[in-house]
N, C-alpha and C positions, 0 to 999 in steps of 0.2 A: 538937868541939873540941879541939886540942892545945893546951894551956895551957904546955906544959913548953918550955925553952930549945934542945930536942934535936929530931930527927926521930923520931917514934915509928911504929909498924907496929900498925894495928888490925884485926882480924877480925870478921866477922858470923858469929855462930850460929844457927840458927833452931831453937827449940825445939818450936812445935807451928805448924800451920796451911800453906795452900797457898799461900800470897802468898811472891810473890820478894821478898828484901831484897837491898839493893846501896847501895854507894857510888857518888855520881854522881848524874848524871841519864840516861845516854845508855842506852837499849833495847838499843842493839845492843853494849853493853861494859858487862855488869854484875858488876864485882869483889866479891868479898868478904872479900878482903884488902887493903889499901893503907897505905903508908907516908905518912904526912902532916907535911908539915914545921911546924918550931914556930910557934908564934902563928896557925895557920892552922884555917880550918872547911872540913870537907868536907860535903855532904849525903848524907841516907841515903834514899833512894827506896824505897817499896813500890809493886809492880806485880804486879796479880791476872791479869792475860792476858784475852784473848778469851774464853777456854773457861770462863770463871766465870760460874756459871750464879745464884748469889746476890746479892743487893743490899747484905746486910751480911757481912762477913769478919773473922776475929780471925787474929792471927799473934801469937806471943811469940817474941822474939830477944833476944840478949845481943850486946854489942860490948865485945870482949875486947883488953886492950893489952898486947902481946908483946913 
């Protein structure tokens, strides 16, 4: 969520885990950096892929404002 009155750029940094973390919901387009207009919300998606072999996974990530 960008609660400011200006467009902000956000990026995702994965600290640990095998899961893909990205802005939006399109598996064919997985941006980890995005410009968000003011007063707008953008979903963050987690995707572990078909190669995942466990039913439970942990991922640690941060969302940074630039």
